[in-house]
C-alpha positions in Angstrom: -3.9 19.8 -8.7 -6.9 19.3 -6.7 -8.5 17.0 -9.3 -5.8 14.4 -8.5 -6.5 13.9 -4.5 -10.5 14.3 -5.3 -10.0 11.1 -8.2 -7.8 9.2 -5.5 -10.4 9.7 -2.8 -13.2 8.4 -5.4 -11.3 5.4 -6.3 -10.5 4.8 -2.5 -14.1 5.7 -1.8 -15.6 3.1 -4.5 -13.2 0.5 -3.6 -14.7 0.4 0.0 -18.4 -0.3 -1.5 -19.5 -3.9 -1.3 -20.9 -5.2 -4.0 -24.2 -7.4 -4.0 -25.1 -10.2 -6.0 -28.2 -10.1 -8.2 -31.1 -12.3 -6.7 -30.8 -15.8 -8.6 -27.1 -15.5 -9.5 -24.5 -18.0 -7.9 -20.9 -16.9 -7.4 -19.1 -19.4 -9.8 -16.9 -17.2 -11.1 -13.3 -17.2 -9.8 -11.9 -13.8 -8.8 -8.9 -12.9 -10.2 -5.7 -14.0 -8.3 -4.1 -11.5 -6.5 -0.2 -11.8 -5.9 0.1 -9.7 -3.0 -1.6 -8.7 -0.1 -1.2 -5.4 2.2 -1.7 -5.1 6.0 -2.9 -2.3 8.1 0.1 -0.1 9.4 0.9 -0.5 13.1 0.9 1.5 15.1 -1.8 3.8 13.8 -1.9 6.6 14.3 2.1 6.6 14.6 4.9 9.2 15.6 7.4 9.2 14.4 7.5 5.8 12.6 5.5 2.7 11.3 5.7 -0.8 10.1 3.9 -1.8 7.2 3.2 -5.5 6.9 2.7 -7.1 3.5 2.7 -10.6 1.6 3.6 -12.0 -1.6 1.2 -14.9 -2.4 2.7 -17.9 -4.0 0.5 -18.8 -7.3 2.0 -20.1 -10.3 4.8 -18.1 -12.4 8.1 -17.6 -11.6 7.7 -16.9 -7.9 9.9 -13.9 -8.4 7.7 -10.3 -8.1 8.5 -6.7 -8.6 7.3 -5.2 -5.6 6.8 -1.0 -4.9 5.6 0.3 -1.8 4.8 4.1 -1.5 3.0 6.8 0.9 1.5 9.7 -0.6 -0.6 12.5 1.1 -3.9 13.2 0.4 -2.9 15.7 -2.5 -1.7 12.5 -4.2 2.1 13.7 -4.0 5.0 10.8 -3.2 5.9 11.5 0.3 8.2 8.6 1.0 9.4 5.0 -0.1 9.6 2.7 3.1 12.3 0.5 3.4 12.3 -3.3 3.8 13.2 -4.8 7.1 16.5 -6.9 6.9 18.5 -5.2 4.2 17.0 -1.7 4.5 16.6 -1.7 0.7 13.9 1.1 -0.4 10.6 -1.0 -1.8 11.0 0.6 -5.0 10.8 -2.0 -8.0 12.3 -4.4 -5.9 12.6 -8.3 -6.8 11.0 -10.4 -4.2 10.0 -13.9 -3.8 6.7 -15.4 -2.0 6.6 -14.6 1.9 5.6 -12.0 4.3 7.5 -8.6 4.7 7.6 -5.7 6.7 8.9 -2.5 5.5 9.1 0.6 7.6 8.4 4.2 7.3 10.5 6.7 9.5 7.9 9.4 8.9 10.2 11.7 7.2 9.8 13.2 3.7 11.4 11.6 1.0 14.8 13.2 0.1 14.4 16.1 2.8 14.8 14.7 6.1 12.0 16.7 7.8 9.2 15.0 9.4 5.8 14.4 7.8 3.3 16.7 9.0 -0.1 15.3 11.0 -2.5 14.0 8.8 -3.7 11.4 6.8 -1.4 9.6 4.2 -2.3 6.7 1.9 0.2 3.8 1.3 0.3 1.9 -1.9 1.4 -1.6 -2.7 1.9 -2.6 -6.3 3.1 -6.3 -7.0 3.6 -7.0 -10.7 1.1 -4.2 -11.5 -1.6 -5.1 -9.2 -2.4 -2.0 -6.8 -3.8 -2.0 -3.3 -4.0 1.0 -0.9 -4.8 1.5 2.6 -4.5 4.9 4.7 -2.5 5.8 7.9 -2.2 8.5 10.3 0.6 10.7 11.5 -0.4 12.2 15.2 2.3 14.7 16.4 
């Protein structure tokens, strides 16, 4: 159980380390196109609810993308699935077109209705298999 959260923090720490190019190398290689961009939640820290902005990039293909947004605690346990503004649909395998979106988390634990404890949480956006994650803080 403890290995999962340690692995999650290791992955997040490695993603934050900038890479440097070796001397004499040029950056002619193209980076792979990322279909989605995850924004920082606001307000942060928050109590009792927060908004999570994200966008779906247009870049070839059908223009319809499968999107999932989830909130985890530091033990890598699923805490919540935020709901999309507007239709209030949970962002779980949702088919979305290109554009900017905002999802809201009411600060409650999935299927229990009780408020999440104070602390650090990780929110993860998956767009067509491409994963991005950021952290947020709940303050009581």
